[in-house]
C-alpha positions as a Markdown table, in Angstrom:
| # | Residue | x | y | z |
|---|---|---|---|---|
| 1 | Met | 0.0 | 0.0 | 0.0 |
| 2 | Ser | 1.4 | 3.4 | -0.9 |
| 3 | Asp | 1.7 | 6.3 | 1.5 |
| 4 | Pro | -0.2 | 9.3 | 0.2 |
| 5 | Gly | 2.0 | 11.6 | 2.3 |
| 6 | Leu | 5.2 | 10.4 | 0.6 |
| 7 | Tyr | 6.3 | 12.4 | -2.5 |
| 8 | Trp | 9.4 | 13.8 | -4.2 |
| 9 | Ile | 10.0 | 17.1 | -6.0 |
| 10 | Asn | 13.0 | 17.6 | -8.4 |
| 11 | Ser | 14.0 | 20.9 | -9.8 |
| 12 | Asp | 16.9 | 21.7 | -12.2 |
| 13 | Val | 18.1 | 25.1 | -13.6 |
| 14 | Ala | 20.9 | 25.4 | -16.1 |
| 15 | Leu | 22.6 | 28.3 | -17.9 |
| 16 | Thr | 25.3 | 28.3 | -20.6 |
| 17 | Thr | 27.2 | 31.4 | -21.5 |
| 18 | Lys | 29.7 | 31.8 | -24.3 |
| 19 | Ile | 33.1 | 33.2 | -23.1 |
| 20 | Phe | 35.2 | 33.0 | -26.3 |
| 21 | Asp | 34.5 | 31.5 | -29.8 |
| 22 | Ala | 35.1 | 27.9 | -28.8 |
| 23 | Leu | 34.7 | 28.2 | -25.0 |
| 24 | Ala | 31.6 | 28.4 | -22.8 |
| 25 | Ile | 30.8 | 28.2 | -19.1 |
| 26 | Phe | 27.9 | 26.0 | -17.9 |
| 27 | Phe | 26.2 | 26.5 | -14.5 |
| 28 | Thr | 23.6 | 24.1 | -13.0 |
| 29 | Phe | 21.6 | 24.1 | -9.8 |
| 30 | Ser | 19.5 | 21.1 | -8.7 |
| 31 | Glu | 17.2 | 20.5 | -5.8 |
| 32 | Arg | 15.8 | 17.1 | -4.6 |
| 33 | Tyr | 13.1 | 17.2 | -2.0 |
| 34 | Glu | 11.6 | 14.1 | -0.3 |
| 35 | Ser | 8.7 | 14.6 | 2.1 |
| 36 | Lys | 9.6 | 11.6 | 4.3 |
| 37 | Pro | 13.4 | 10.9 | 4.2 |
| 38 | Ile | 14.9 | 8.0 | 6.1 |
| 39 | Pro | 15.8 | 8.9 | 9.8 |
| 40 | Gly | 18.8 | 11.1 | 10.1 |
| 41 | Lys | 18.6 | 12.5 | 6.6 |
| 42 | Lys | 17.5 | 16.0 | 5.5 |
| 43 | Lys | 14.4 | 16.6 | 3.4 |
| 44 | Leu | 16.2 | 18.8 | 0.8 |
| 45 | Asp | 19.4 | 18.1 | -1.1 |
| 46 | Thr | 21.0 | 20.7 | -3.4 |
| 47 | Val | 23.8 | 20.4 | -6.0 |
| 48 | Ser | 25.6 | 23.2 | -7.8 |
| 49 | Thr | 28.0 | 22.7 | -10.6 |
| 50 | Val | 30.2 | 24.9 | -12.9 |
| 51 | Ser | 31.7 | 23.5 | -16.0 |
| 52 | Leu | 33.9 | 24.7 | -18.9 |
| 53 | Val | 32.7 | 23.6 | -22.3 |
| 54 | Tyr | 35.0 | 23.4 | -25.2 |
């Protein structure tokens, strides 16, 4: 039987900006929310990344 109070929400945002002709920078931000995490864990996880793209 499933728990109606258990749910997940995922959100991702990304941005790419050209720096030079063949080089760009890529930013991402992600959120992962779980309404009922296992004991000892937080409900919200976030991840931020920065990448160079050639």
